[in-house]
NUVOVO-712504 format. One record per residue (C-alpha): residue number from 1; residue in one letter; x, y, z. Coordinates in Angstrom, 1 decimal, always signed. Layout:
+-----+------+--------+--------+--------+
!  nr ! rest !     px !     py !     pz !
+-----+------+--------+--------+--------+
! NUM !    A !      X !      Y !      Z !
...
+-----+------+--------+--------+--------+
//
This chain:
+-----+------+--------+--------+--------+
!  nr ! rest !     px !     py !     pz !
+-----+------+--------+--------+--------+
!   1 !    M !  +16.1 !  +32.4 !  +22.2 !
!   2 !    A !  +18.1 !  +35.3 !  +20.9 !
!   3 !    M !  +16.0 !  +37.6 !  +23.1 !
!   4 !    L !  +16.6 !  +35.4 !  +26.2 !
!   5 !    A !  +20.3 !  +35.6 !  +25.5 !
!   6 !    D !  +20.2 !  +39.3 !  +25.5 !
!   7 !    D !  +18.1 !  +39.3 !  +28.7 !
!   8 !    A !  +20.4 !  +37.0 !  +30.5 !
!   9 !    G !  +23.2 !  +39.5 !  +30.3 !
!  10 !    L !  +25.6 !  +37.3 !  +28.5 !
!  11 !    S !  +27.0 !  +40.1 !  +26.2 !
!  12 !    G !  +30.3 !  +40.2 !  +28.1 !
!  13 !    T !  +30.9 !  +36.5 !  +28.1 !
!  14 !    L !  +29.9 !  +35.5 !  +24.5 !
!  15 !    P !  +32.1 !  +35.9 !  +21.5 !
!  16 !    K !  +31.5 !  +39.1 !  +19.5 !
!  17 !    I !  +29.7 !  +38.5 !  +16.2 !
!  18 !    T !  +29.5 !  +41.4 !  +13.8 !
!  19 !    L !  +26.2 !  +42.3 !  +12.2 !
!  20 !    E !  +27.5 !  +42.0 !   +8.6 !
!  21 !    S !  +28.6 !  +38.4 !   +9.0 !
!  22 !    V !  +25.2 !  +37.4 !  +10.5 !
!  23 !    E !  +23.4 !  +39.3 !   +7.6 !
!  24 !    T !  +25.6 !  +37.6 !   +5.0 !
!  25 !    L !  +25.1 !  +34.2 !   +6.2 !
!  26 !    L !  +21.3 !  +34.7 !   +6.6 !
!  27 !    S !  +21.1 !  +36.1 !   +3.0 !
!  28 !    I !  +22.9 !  +33.1 !   +1.6 !
!  29 !    M !  +20.6 !  +30.8 !   +3.3 !
!  30 !    A !  +17.5 !  +32.6 !   +2.3 !
!  31 !    S !  +18.6 !  +32.6 !   -1.4 !
!  32 !    S !  +19.9 !  +29.1 !   -1.6 !
!  33 !    M !  +16.9 !  +27.4 !   +0.4 !
!  34 !    L !  +14.5 !  +29.0 !   -2.1 !
!  35 !    V !  +16.3 !  +27.5 !   -5.1 !
!  36 !    I !  +16.7 !  +24.2 !   -3.4 !
!  37 !    A !  +13.0 !  +24.0 !   -2.3 !
!  38 !    T !  +12.1 !  +24.8 !   -6.0 !
!  39 !    F !  +14.4 !  +22.1 !   -7.3 !
!  40 !    A !  +13.1 !  +19.6 !   -4.8 !
!  41 !    V !   +9.5 !  +20.2 !   -5.9 !
!  42 !    G !  +10.6 !  +19.8 !   -9.5 !
!  43 !    S !  +12.4 !  +16.5 !   -8.7 !
!  44 !    M !   +9.3 !  +15.2 !   -6.9 !
!  45 !    V !   +7.1 !  +15.9 !   -9.8 !
!  46 !    A !   +9.4 !  +14.2 !  -12.2 !
!  47 !    A !   +9.6 !  +11.2 !   -9.9 !
!  48 !    Y !   +5.8 !  +10.9 !   -9.7 !
!  49 !    A !   +5.5 !  +11.1 !  -13.5 !
!  50 !    S !   +8.1 !   +8.5 !  -13.9 !
!  51 !    A !   +6.3 !   +6.2 !  -11.4 !
!  52 !    S !   +3.0 !   +6.8 !  -13.2 !
!  53 !    T !   +4.4 !   +6.0 !  -16.7 !
!  54 !    G !   +7.0 !   +3.4 !  -15.8 !
!  55 !    A !   +5.1 !   +1.4 !  -13.2 !
!  56 !    T !   +1.4 !   +2.0 !  -12.7 !
!  57 !    P !   -0.6 !   +5.1 !  -11.7 !
!  58 !    R !   -1.9 !   +3.1 !   -8.7 !
!  59 !    S !   +1.5 !   +3.3 !   -7.1 !
!  60 !    I !   +1.4 !   +7.1 !   -7.0 !
!  61 !    P !   +0.0 !   +7.3 !   -3.5 !
!  62 !    L !   +2.9 !   +5.4 !   -2.1 !
!  63 !    V !   +5.4 !   +7.4 !   -4.0 !
!  64 !    I !   +3.8 !  +10.6 !   -2.8 !
!  65 !    A !   +3.9 !   +9.3 !   +0.8 !
!  66 !    D !   +7.6 !   +8.9 !   +0.8 !
!  67 !    D !   +8.7 !  +10.2 !   +4.3 !
!  68 !    V !  +12.3 !  +11.2 !   +3.4 !
!  69 !    T !  +11.3 !  +13.4 !   +0.5 !
!  70 !    Q !   +8.4 !  +15.1 !   +2.4 !
!  71 !    N !  +10.7 !  +15.7 !   +5.4 !
!  72 !    A !  +13.4 !  +17.2 !   +3.1 !
!  73 !    L !  +11.0 !  +19.5 !   +1.4 !
!  74 !    S !   +9.8 !  +20.6 !   +4.8 !
!  75 !    A !  +13.4 !  +21.1 !   +6.0 !
!  76 !    F !  +14.2 !  +23.3 !   +3.0 !
!  77 !    I !  +11.2 !  +25.5 !   +3.3 !
!  78 !    G !  +11.5 !  +25.7 !   +7.1 !
!  79 !    A !  +15.1 !  +26.9 !   +6.6 !
!  80 !    F !  +14.0 !  +29.5 !   +4.1 !
!  81 !    I !  +11.4 !  +30.9 !   +6.5 !
!  82 !    F !  +13.9 !  +30.9 !   +9.4 !
!  83 !    S !  +16.5 !  +32.9 !   +7.4 !
!  84 !    I !  +13.9 !  +35.4 !   +6.2 !
!  85 !    V !  +12.5 !  +36.0 !   +9.7 !
!  86 !    S !  +15.9 !  +36.2 !  +11.3 !
!  87 !    L !  +17.2 !  +38.5 !   +8.6 !
!  88 !    I !  +14.5 !  +41.0 !   +9.1 !
!  89 !    A !  +15.0 !  +40.9 !  +12.9 !
!  90 !    V !  +18.7 !  +41.4 !  +12.7 !
!  91 !    Q !  +18.5 !  +44.2 !  +10.1 !
!  92 !    N !  +16.1 !  +46.0 !  +12.4 !
!  93 !    Q !  +18.6 !  +45.7 !  +15.2 !
!  94 !    M !  +16.3 !  +43.8 !  +17.5 !
!  95 !    F !  +19.1 !  +42.0 !  +19.2 !
!  96 !    G !  +22.2 !  +42.9 !  +21.0 !
!  97 !    S !  +25.6 !  +41.2 !  +20.9 !
!  98 !    A !  +24.4 !  +38.1 !  +22.7 !
!  99 !    G !  +21.3 !  +37.9 !  +20.5 !
! 100 !    R !  +23.4 !  +38.0 !  +17.4 !
! 101 !    F !  +25.7 !  +35.2 !  +18.7 !
! 102 !    A !  +22.5 !  +33.1 !  +19.5 !
! 103 !    I !  +21.2 !  +33.8 !  +15.9 !
! 104 !    F !  +24.7 !  +32.9 !  +14.4 !
! 105 !    V !  +24.7 !  +29.6 !  +16.4 !
! 106 !    L !  +21.1 !  +28.7 !  +15.4 !
! 107 !    T !  +22.0 !  +29.5 !  +11.7 !
! 108 !    L !  +24.9 !  +27.1 !  +11.8 !
! 109 !    L !  +22.6 !  +24.4 !  +13.4 !
! 110 !    V !  +19.9 !  +25.0 !  +10.6 !
! 111 !    F !  +22.7 !  +24.6 !   +8.0 !
! 112 !    T !  +23.9 !  +21.3 !   +9.6 !
! 113 !    I !  +20.3 !  +20.1 !   +9.4 !
! 114 !    V !  +19.9 !  +21.2 !   +5.8 !
! 115 !    I !  +23.1 !  +19.5 !   +4.8 !
! 116 !    I !  +22.4 !  +16.2 !   +6.5 !
! 117 !    T !  +18.8 !  +16.2 !   +5.0 !
! 118 !    F !  +20.0 !  +17.1 !   +1.6 !
! 119 !    V !  +22.5 !  +14.2 !   +1.5 !
! 120 !    R !  +19.8 !  +11.8 !   +2.6 !
! 121 !    W !  +17.4 !  +13.2 !   +0.1 !
! 122 !    V !  +19.8 !  +13.0 !   -2.8 !
! 123 !    D !  +20.2 !   +9.4 !   -2.2 !
! 124 !    R !  +16.4 !   +8.8 !   -2.1 !
! 125 !    I !  +15.5 !  +11.1 !   -5.1 !
! 126 !    A !  +17.8 !   +9.1 !   -7.3 !
! 127 !    R !  +15.6 !   +6.0 !   -6.8 !
! 128 !    L !  +12.3 !   +7.6 !   -6.2 !
! 129 !    G !   +9.8 !   +6.8 !   -9.1 !
! 130 !    R !  +12.2 !   +4.1 !  -10.5 !
! 131 !    V !  +10.4 !   +0.9 !  -11.3 !
! 132 !    V !  +12.5 !   -1.3 !   -8.9 !
! 133 !    N !  +12.0 !   +1.1 !   -6.2 !
! 134 !    T !   +8.3 !   +1.3 !   -6.8 !
! 135 !    I !   +8.0 !   -2.5 !   -6.8 !
! 136 !    E !   +9.7 !   -2.5 !   -3.4 !
! 137 !    Q !   +7.2 !   +0.2 !   -2.1 !
! 138 !    V !   +4.2 !   -1.6 !   -3.5 !
! 139 !    E !   +5.5 !   -5.0 !   -2.1 !
! 140 !    K !   +5.9 !   -3.5 !   +1.4 !
! 141 !    A !   +2.4 !   -2.0 !   +1.4 !
! 142 !    T !   +1.0 !   -5.2 !   +0.2 !
! 143 !    R !   +2.9 !   -7.3 !   +2.6 !
! 144 !    D !   +1.7 !   -5.2 !   +5.6 !
! 145 !    A !   -1.9 !   -5.5 !   +4.4 !
! 146 !    L !   -1.6 !   -9.2 !   +4.0 !
! 147 !    D !   +0.1 !   -9.5 !   +7.3 !
! 148 !    R !   -2.8 !   -7.7 !   +9.0 !
! 149 !    R !   -5.4 !   -9.7 !   +7.4 !
! 150 !    R !   -3.5 !  -12.8 !   +8.2 !
! 151 !    H !   -3.7 !  -11.9 !  +11.9 !
! 152 !    A !   -7.3 !  -11.0 !  +11.6 !
! 153 !    P !   -8.9 !  -13.0 !   +8.7 !
! 154 !    T !  -12.4 !  -11.9 !   +9.5 !
! 155 !    L !  -11.4 !   -8.5 !  +10.9 !
! 156 !    G !  -12.2 !   -9.7 !  +14.5 !
! 157 !    A !  -15.6 !  -10.8 !  +13.6 !
! 158 !    L !  -17.4 !  -14.2 !  +13.1 !
! 159 !    T !  -16.8 !  -16.1 !   +9.8 !
! 160 !    V !  -19.6 !  -16.2 !   +7.4 !
! 161 !    P !  -21.3 !  -19.6 !   +7.4 !
! 162 !    P !  -21.2 !  -21.5 !   +4.1 !
! 163 !    N !  -24.4 !  -21.4 !   +2.0 !
! 164 !    E !  -25.8 !  -18.6 !   +4.0 !
! 165 !    A !  -29.4 !  -18.2 !   +3.1 !
! 166 !    E !  -30.0 !  -14.7 !   +1.5 !
! 167 !    A !  -33.8 !  -15.1 !   +1.7 !
! 168 !    K !  -33.6 !  -14.8 !   +5.6 !
! 169 !    S !  -31.8 !  -11.6 !   +5.5 !
! 170 !    I !  -32.3 !   -7.9 !   +4.6 !
! 171 !    P !  -29.9 !   -6.3 !   +2.2 !
! 172 !    V !  -28.6 !   -2.7 !   +2.9 !
! 173 !    F !  -27.4 !   -0.6 !   +0.0 !
! 174 !    S !  -25.5 !   +2.6 !   -0.3 !
! 175 !    S !  -26.4 !   +5.5 !   -2.6 !
! 176 !    T !  -22.6 !   +6.2 !   -3.0 !
! 177 !    V !  -20.9 !   +4.5 !   -6.1 !
! 178 !    G !  -17.3 !   +3.7 !   -5.5 !
! 179 !    Y !  -14.9 !   +1.4 !   -3.7 !
! 180 !    V !  -15.1 !   +0.3 !   +0.0 !
! 181 !    Q !  -12.0 !   +1.6 !   +1.5 !
! 182 !    H !  -12.5 !   +0.8 !   +5.4 !
! 183 !    I !  -15.1 !   -0.8 !   +7.5 !
! 184 !    D !  -15.7 !   +0.5 !  +11.0 !
! 185 !    M !  -16.4 !   -2.7 !  +12.9 !
! 186 !    E !  -17.1 !   -1.2 !  +16.2 !
! 187 !    T !  -20.0 !   +0.8 !  +14.6 !
! 188 !    L !  -21.4 !   -2.3 !  +13.1 !
! 189 !    Q !  -21.1 !   -4.1 !  +16.4 !
! 190 !    S !  -22.8 !   -1.4 !  +18.5 !
! 191 !    T !  -25.6 !   -1.0 !  +15.9 !
! 192 !    A !  -26.3 !   -4.8 !  +15.9 !
! 193 !    E !  -26.5 !   -4.7 !  +19.7 !
! 194 !    S !  -28.8 !   -1.7 !  +19.7 !
! 195 !    F !  -31.3 !   -3.2 !  +17.2 !
! 196 !    N !  -31.0 !   -6.8 !  +18.3 !
! 197 !    C !  -29.7 !   -8.3 !  +15.1 !
! 198 !    H !  -26.8 !  -10.0 !  +13.3 !
! 199 !    L !  -25.0 !   -8.5 !  +10.5 !
! 200 !    M !  -23.2 !  -10.2 !   +7.5 !
! 201 !    V !  -20.8 !   -8.1 !   +5.6 !
! 202 !    T !  -21.0 !   -8.7 !   +1.9 !
! 203 !    A !  -18.5 !   -5.9 !   +0.6 !
! 204 !    L !  -15.0 !   -6.2 !   +1.8 !
! 205 !    P !  -12.5 !   -3.3 !   +1.4 !
! 206 !    G !  -11.8 !   -3.1 !   -2.4 !
! 207 !    T !  -15.4 !   -4.1 !   -3.5 !
! 208 !    F !  -17.0 !   -1.9 !   -6.0 !
! 209 !    V !  -20.5 !   -1.0 !   -4.8 !
! 210 !    H !  -23.4 !   +0.7 !   -6.3 !
! 211 !    A !  -27.2 !   +1.1 !   -5.8 !
! 212 !    H !  -27.8 !   -2.7 !   -6.4 !
! 213 !    R !  -24.7 !   -4.1 !   -4.6 !
! 214 !    P !  -25.5 !   -4.7 !   -1.0 !
! 215 !    L !  -22.9 !   -3.6 !   +1.6 !
! 216 !    I !  -24.3 !   -5.7 !   +4.3 !
! 217 !    R !  -27.1 !   -8.0 !   +5.2 !
! 218 !    I !  -29.3 !   -8.1 !   +8.4 !
! 219 !    T !  -30.6 !  -11.2 !  +10.1 !
! 220 !    R !  -33.0 !  -10.5 !  +12.9 !
! 221 !    E !  -32.6 !  -12.9 !  +15.8 !
! 222 !    T !  -36.2 !  -12.4 !  +16.9 !
! 223 !    A !  -37.6 !  -13.8 !  +13.8 !
! 224 !    G !  -37.0 !  -17.3 !  +12.2 !
! 225 !    R !  -37.9 !  -16.1 !   +8.7 !
! 226 !    I !  -38.2 !  -12.5 !   +7.2 !
! 227 !    D !  -40.9 !  -12.3 !   +4.5 !
! 228 !    A !  -41.1 !   -9.8 !   +1.7 !
! 229 !    R !  -43.1 !   -7.1 !   +3.6 !
! 230 !    D !  -40.4 !   -7.0 !   +6.2 !
! 231 !    R !  -37.6 !   -6.1 !   +3.7 !
! 232 !    S !  -38.1 !   -2.3 !   +4.2 !
! 233 !    E !  -35.5 !   -1.9 !   +6.9 !
! 234 !    P !  -35.8 !   +1.0 !   +9.3 !
! 235 !    D !  -34.0 !   +4.1 !   +8.1 !
! 236 !    P !  -32.1 !   +4.7 !  +11.4 !
! 237 !    L !  -30.7 !   +1.2 !  +11.1 !
! 238 !    S !  -29.7 !   +1.4 !   +7.5 !
! 239 !    G !  -28.2 !   +4.8 !   +7.9 !
! 240 !    S !  -26.0 !   +3.8 !  +10.8 !
! 241 !    L !  -24.8 !   +0.8 !   +9.0 !
! 242 !    V !  -24.0 !   +2.6 !   +5.8 !
! 243 !    S !  -22.0 !   +5.2 !   +7.8 !
! 244 !    A !  -19.8 !   +2.5 !   +9.0 !
! 245 !    F !  -18.5 !   +2.0 !   +5.4 !
! 246 !    T !  -15.9 !   +4.5 !   +4.0 !
! 247 !    I !  -16.6 !   +4.6 !   +0.2 !
! 248 !    S !  -14.4 !   +6.6 !   -2.3 !
! 249 !    S !  -13.6 !   +6.6 !   -6.0 !
! 250 !    N !  -10.3 !   +5.0 !   -5.4 !
! 251 !    R !   -9.0 !   +1.9 !   -3.7 !
! 252 !    T !   -6.3 !   +2.0 !   -1.1 !
! 253 !    F !   -3.5 !   -0.3 !   +0.1 !
! 254 !    E !   -4.2 !   -0.3 !   +3.9 !
! 255 !    D !   -7.2 !   -2.5 !   +4.3 !
! 256 !    D !   -7.2 !   -4.0 !   +0.7 !
! 257 !    P !   -4.4 !   -6.6 !   +0.1 !
! 258 !    R !   -6.0 !   -7.5 !   -3.3 !
! 259 !    F !   -5.2 !   -4.0 !   -4.5 !
! 260 !    G !   -1.5 !   -4.5 !   -3.8 !
! 261 !    L !   -1.4 !   -7.7 !   -5.7 !
! 262 !    L !   -3.3 !   -5.9 !   -8.5 !
! 263 !    A !   -0.9 !   -3.0 !   -8.6 !
! 264 !    L !   +2.1 !   -5.4 !   -8.8 !
! 265 !    S !   +0.5 !   -7.3 !  -11.6 !
! 266 !    E !   -0.1 !   -4.0 !  -13.6 !
! 267 !    I !   +3.6 !   -3.1 !  -13.2 !
! 268 !    A !   +4.6 !   -6.5 !  -14.7 !
! 269 !    D !   +1.9 !   -6.4 !  -17.4 !
! 270 !    K !   +3.2 !   -2.9 !  -18.4 !
! 271 !    A !   +6.7 !   -4.2 !  -18.7 !
! 272 !    L !   +5.5 !   -6.9 !  -20.9 !
! 273 !    S !   +3.9 !   -4.5 !  -23.4 !
! 274 !    P !   +5.7 !   -4.3 !  -26.8 !
! 275 !    G !   +6.6 !   -0.7 !  -26.3 !
! 276 !    I !   +8.6 !   -1.4 !  -23.1 !
! 277 !    N !   +9.6 !   -5.0 !  -23.6 !
! 278 !    D !  +11.2 !   -5.5 !  -20.2 !
! 279 !    P !  +10.6 !   -9.2 !  -19.2 !
! 280 !    G !  +13.0 !   -8.9 !  -16.4 !
! 281 !    T !  +10.8 !   -6.7 !  -14.5 !
! 282 !    A !   +8.0 !   -9.2 !  -14.9 !
! 283 !    I !  +10.2 !  -11.9 !  -13.6 !
! 284 !    N !  +11.1 !   -9.7 !  -10.7 !
! 285 !    V !   +7.3 !   -9.2 !   -9.8 !
! 286 !    I !   +6.8 !  -13.0 !  -10.0 !
! 287 !    G !   +9.5 !  -13.5 !   -7.4 !
! 288 !    T !   +7.7 !  -10.8 !   -5.4 !
! 289 !    F !   +4.5 !  -12.9 !   -5.5 !
! 290 !    V !   +6.2 !  -15.9 !   -4.4 !
! 291 !    R !   +7.4 !  -14.0 !   -1.3 !
! 292 !    L !   +4.0 !  -12.6 !   -0.6 !
! 293 !    F !   +2.1 !  -15.8 !   -1.0 !
! 294 !    T !   +4.6 !  -17.6 !   +1.2 !
! 295 !    L !   +4.0 !  -15.1 !   +3.8 !
! 296 !    W !   +0.2 !  -15.6 !   +3.5 !
! 297 !    Q !   +0.2 !  -19.3 !   +4.0 !
! 298 !    T !   +2.6 !  -19.2 !   +7.0 !
! 299 !    P !   +0.7 !  -20.6 !   +9.9 !
! 300 !    L !   +0.3 !  -18.4 !  +12.9 !
! 301 !    E !   +0.2 !  -19.5 !  +16.6 !
! 302 !    P !   -3.3 !  -19.2 !  +18.1 !
! 303 !    Q !   -2.3 !  -16.6 !  +20.5 !
! 304 !    N !   -1.2 !  -14.3 !  +17.5 !
! 305 !    L !   -4.7 !  -14.3 !  +15.9 !
! 306 !    Q !   -7.1 !  -11.6 !  +16.7 !
! 307 !    A !   -9.7 !  -12.6 !  +19.0 !
! 308 !    T !  -13.4 !  -12.5 !  +18.0 !
! 309 !    T !  -14.4 !   -9.2 !  +19.3 !
! 310 !    Y !  -17.5 !   -8.5 !  +17.2 !
! 311 !    D !  -19.8 !  -11.4 !  +17.8 !
! 312 !    R !  -22.8 !   -9.9 !  +16.1 !
! 313 !    V !  -20.9 !   -9.4 !  +12.8 !
! 314 !    S !  -20.0 !  -12.1 !  +10.3 !
! 315 !    V !  -17.2 !  -11.3 !   +7.7 !
! 316 !    P !  -16.1 !  -13.5 !   +4.8 !
! 317 !    E !  -12.3 !  -14.4 !   +4.6 !
! 318 !    L !  -10.3 !  -13.7 !   +1.5 !
! 319 !    M !  -10.2 !  -16.6 !   -0.9 !
! 320 !    I !   -6.9 !  -17.7 !   -2.2 !
! 321 !    D !   -8.4 !  -18.2 !   -5.7 !
! 322 !    D !   -9.2 !  -14.5 !   -5.9 !
! 323 !    L !   -5.8 !  -13.6 !   -4.8 !
! 324 !    F !   -4.3 !  -15.7 !   -7.5 !
! 325 !    D !   -6.5 !  -14.2 !  -10.1 !
! 326 !    D !   -5.5 !  -10.7 !   -9.1 !
! 327 !    A !   -1.7 !  -11.7 !   -9.3 !
! 328 !    F !   -1.2 !  -14.0 !  -12.0 !
! 329 !    T !   -4.1 !  -13.6 !  -14.6 !
! 330 !    A !   -2.6 !  -10.6 !  -16.6 !
! 331 !    I !   +1.0 !  -12.0 !  -16.5 !
! 332 !    A !   +0.0 !  -15.4 !  -17.7 !
! 333 !    R !   -2.0 !  -13.9 !  -20.5 !
! 334 !    D !   +0.4 !  -11.1 !  -21.9 !
! 335 !    G !   +3.7 !  -13.0 !  -20.9 !
! 336 !    A !   +2.7 !  -16.2 !  -22.7 !
! 337 !    G !   +4.7 !  -15.1 !  -25.8 !
! 338 !    M !   +8.0 !  -14.9 !  -23.8 !
! 339 !    V !   +9.4 !  -18.3 !  -22.9 !
! 340 !    E !  +11.5 !  -16.9 !  -20.0 !
! 341 !    V !   +8.5 !  -15.4 !  -18.4 !
! 342 !    S !   +6.5 !  -18.5 !  -18.9 !
! 343 !    I !   +9.1 !  -20.8 !  -17.4 !
! 344 !    R !   +9.5 !  -18.6 !  -14.4 !
! 345 !    L !   +5.9 !  -18.4 !  -14.0 !
! 346 !    Q !   +5.6 !  -22.2 !  -13.9 !
! 347 !    K !   +8.5 !  -22.3 !  -11.4 !
! 348 !    A !   +6.7 !  -19.9 !   -9.2 !
! 349 !    F !   +3.6 !  -22.1 !   -9.2 !
! 350 !    R !   +5.6 !  -25.2 !   -8.4 !
! 351 !    A !   +7.2 !  -23.4 !   -5.4 !
! 352 !    L !   +3.7 !  -22.3 !   -4.2 !
! 353 !    A !   +2.4 !  -25.7 !   -4.7 !
! 354 !    E !   +5.1 !  -27.1 !   -2.5 !
! 355 !    T !   +4.3 !  -25.0 !   +0.5 !
! 356 !    G !   +2.1 !  -27.5 !   +2.0 !
! 357 !    D !   -1.1 !  -25.5 !   +1.8 !
! 358 !    T !   -3.8 !  -27.6 !   +0.1 !
! 359 !    Q !   -6.0 !  -24.6 !   -1.1 !
! 360 !    M !   -2.9 !  -22.8 !   -2.4 !
! 361 !    A !   -1.6 !  -25.9 !   -4.2 !
! 362 !    E !   -5.0 !  -26.3 !   -6.0 !
! 363 !    A !   -5.0 !  -22.7 !   -7.0 !
! 364 !    A !   -1.4 !  -22.9 !   -8.2 !
! 365 !    K !   -2.2 !  -26.1 !  -10.3 !
! 366 !    K !   -5.2 !  -24.4 !  -11.8 !
! 367 !    H !   -3.3 !  -21.2 !  -12.7 !
! 368 !    S !   -0.4 !  -23.4 !  -14.0 !
! 369 !    L !   -2.7 !  -25.2 !  -16.5 !
! 370 !    R !   -4.1 !  -21.8 !  -17.6 !
! 371 !    A !   -0.8 !  -20.3 !  -18.1 !
! 372 !    L !   +0.4 !  -23.3 !  -20.1 !
! 373 !    A !   -2.7 !  -23.0 !  -22.3 !
! 374 !    H !   -1.7 !  -19.4 !  -23.1 !
! 375 !    S !   +1.8 !  -20.3 !  -23.9 !
! 376 !    E !   +0.9 !  -23.1 !  -26.2 !
! 377 !    V !   -1.1 !  -20.6 !  -28.3 !
! 378 !    A !   +1.3 !  -17.7 !  -28.0 !
! 379 !    L !   +4.6 !  -19.5 !  -28.6 !
! 380 !    T !   +5.7 !  -20.4 !  -32.0 !
! 381 !    L !   +8.8 !  -22.5 !  -31.6 !
! 382 !    S !   +8.0 !  -26.2 !  -30.5 !
! 383 !    D !  +11.1 !  -26.4 !  -28.3 !
! 384 !    D !  +10.0 !  -23.4 !  -26.2 !
! 385 !    I !   +6.7 !  -25.0 !  -25.8 !
! 386 !    D !   +8.2 !  -28.3 !  -24.7 !
! 387 !    L !  +10.3 !  -26.4 !  -22.0 !
! 388 !    V !   +7.1 !  -24.7 !  -20.7 !
! 389 !    R !   +5.3 !  -28.0 !  -20.7 !
! 390 !    A !   +8.2 !  -29.8 !  -18.9 !
! 391 !    E !   +8.0 !  -27.2 !  -16.1 !
! 392 !    A !   +4.3 !  -27.5 !  -15.9 !
! 393 !    R !   +4.5 !  -31.2 !  -15.4 !
! 394 !    L !   +6.6 !  -30.9 !  -12.4 !
! 395 !    L !   +3.7 !  -29.7 !  -10.4 !
! 396 !    D !   +2.3 !  -33.1 !  -10.5 !
! 397 !    R !   +5.3 !  -34.6 !   -8.9 !
! 398 !    P !   +5.5 !  -35.1 !   -5.2 !
! 399 !    P !   +7.5 !  -32.3 !   -3.5 !
! 400 !    P !  +11.1 !  -33.1 !   -2.9 !
! 401 !    Q !  +12.4 !  -34.2 !   +0.4 !
! 402 !    G !  +15.2 !  -32.4 !   +2.2 !
! 403 !    R !  +17.0 !  -30.1 !   -0.3 !
! 404 !    G !  +15.0 !  -29.1 !   -3.3 !
! 405 !    R !  +16.1 !  -29.2 !   -6.8 !
! 406 !    R !  +18.1 !  -26.2 !   -7.9 !
! 407 !    D !  +16.5 !  -23.9 !  -10.4 !
+-----+------+--------+--------+--------+
//
């Protein structure tokens, strides 16, 4: 742009900018941006360490993926590179008066971008890595994963029939040991069409697989029964099926709603440890679970459900009992000795039981009884036990009509 300003013959119309002023401005920017970029990296590392120790290491990917912090660091480094390159060009007299004016204007523009970015970043870095902010980030990631699965309960495939006979299917295993992160449904559909078979997924995202844990089972449509000699499936078929599964050593939040629930449960469980002793964080997480499960059971209009696109693949749906196990098991066990946590947990179960979903109500009652059993063992004061029992007994009452009782 500076070269274009010189070539356009604007030297006589633009204000005169001295070479010393441009050099001074660029020198200040070069030195300050390097310091700010170094400070930004140090603050990010401290925030990551705080998230790992104060919340849970499983939340680190969400903290690292913070867009505001990444954009701020990119802006600081970009301004540093701009100032160095411009300073070299100006000191070697590559521009005339119009070019120097263009560099001066661009420098002011970069300064403005840096100041705005710095103000936004200071507000974010003050909260980055804090437990409350980490809970919000994990809740958002979990809510997005639950909402995607709610719209596509079987990932666009058929539902696995109950009591599916494993004797009529061929299991496919993977030599990779780790967690399933993603399933390429289009690859499974095209492979099933090519080999004229039906596929039944047995390892959803988040499942830990190994050499003896099948990823998928094959049912040939051309045979009514597959005997033992047919169980050596063709290598091209098994290789194509295994390639549709992304397996790694870690779980991810995108396609694994249970991982988000587990991460939130770990945050609450760590807060309940004797070294931290922060029941308020556990109560906050319990409220988060109520919001997430309320979203999960909210009915959808038929037109909002994903249509069955993969008619040669069957995928099991997520079970509400498994979701409750991931969310509440650790809190009910380790928070049983704190009456305020136990009471809040029973109120959460009652709120979920009153949503109108039969399966969720049954799961809430089962976990309420389990949490009550933990509390009866951990609590020493009889009055505290009576309070928890009174809250647990409310689950057996019919849901209130109209306005509910105040907590």
